[in-house]
C-alpha angles and dihedrals in degrees: 000000000000090000091053091049091052093049090049091050094050092047090052090049092050092048091050092048092050090047092049091048091051093048092046091049091049091049090048091052091050091049091049091047091049091048091050092051092048089049091050091050091047091052090053093055124102090233090060091049092050089046093052091047091060126092113276094244093048090046092052092048092052092047090049093050092048089051092050092050091047090052092048090048091051091050092049092046091050092052092048090049091050093050091049093050092048091051091046093053093044092050089050095049098042128197115327115244120255127215113230141160120238141186137185112252114236141168127266137181110271126190109210108227145151118238130203143149123244147167127253114238129187118251085234123003135167144163106231120222132174118250091214134042118242150122117292109244101177142001106197095177137075134218114280094011121150111233135188128234111281094018114144112253106169129008120203124203106276102163096119091043092053090049090051088049092054090050092051091047090054091050090047091052091050093050090050091052091049091049092051091049091049089052091056092048091047089055090061093039092248092133135025125260089247093062091051093049091050093053092046091053090047091053092050091048092051090049090050090053088052092052091047091053090047088056091047091053090047090055088060088064113068108208135182111268091202139359117280148105124302120228127219111324112216098161119106132191113268092034117128115227130191128223111275096019111145105239107160144010121223120192132179105216102181114088104018136189132231118200119202141157133233131190116265093245088069093057092106093053096051117087135164110259097033115139118249132191119211129194129181134201089236092062105030096171096045130078129192126210129207144141136260108257102178143010120202112251091220138052120235106250092210100052101016088229132135120227116227130191125205130181123220132193109241106177094154089048091227097139114073130198114267095033120137112243138191111220127199124185116200115225116197128307129331119277134196116247137170109251136193136177109271089236090067094063121080112208115210135168089248094049146298119289140186131191120237123205103231124186114241095204091246129111129222125221092278091052096252124138114264110232129203134191122259121185118217134177118241136188111230127207135188123337127231119186108305092346134089127196117238112212101175141003105056135052131226113276096027116137109240128192107241101182138013094040094128090080094047135100133168112300097017110148111240134219110198118220114169098169090109120037129185120252112281106172122135090209108032119186125204116255117242 
């Protein structure tokens, strides 16, 4: 059976080949016949006779030029045919569909506010230095200790200064006694007025020397100029310090200031007494409230910003000077605004746009509406977390493309896949 099948297949192949050869030979004969007839007609034309009457060189040039023009015409015709076919196939296929995510735009409560970043500054803060050089005699404080105003922080060796003070006090007491005695003698005209005035001046001079020495002794005792918290103490008894050396830091932590800047176009909205809310990266779940205490009377010419100062209550002394802070200033009551994820808006030099998913009026095989993309211009407002406010351009309830819009243009068919949506939180928190 297999042998018969092979013989049958080969016979059919031979018959088909013979038939094809006969057809090809017949077609070739017809083409040759047609070519011969066209050649005979060409030789009978006046143009052929004129061409043959020309000089051989001139005739060859004309034939070459005609061949070149014919070749160029064929190339041009081929390109036009190719362009036409490409346009024909593209118009037949249409735009390929794009997979996007969408959401219906709606309103949400929005608290108008100004946002900025600032630096925490102590209510009072200073780096303490001695006015005089000397040997450290005692350090009665510890690192991180809270101290009161006037409390002794560092005591320098003042033994010789105190001895000098006692000597000057004795001389001042003697001068005072002499002056009092001269006053009694002047009353009975026993001495002249000049002698009395000299002793009075000497007594005042000696008392001034005493007060000067008292001040000198006081400078050997470094005391707290105000209440606050001491920093790290690295000074030890027996250590020699020079005048002006930075020995300690003293900071008042409650209350505490935050300094921040705002653009000059917000100058009208900033007022002393406005409430501010401050958050820090150190305490992510805590916020601190305060009020604006001062607004700079000038605008920085380099940045065109206004410096603002706010004071915060810090009873737990969590916030420390030098910390980075996020500052929000509340402006008026809450309002309702249309909001979208920021990823749904495409920002361009000529304006901001979003893509809407519009029904075409047609149904797919499953009976669902076929949607297509429509690009519209929008006016955006303030941002809040992952959201942006839309002031103009779309209406509530419209279906907006939230991701995948970079591959869209007007009329692109859409395939909706909302399994994954972009972030749309008004208060996003970093993921650990």
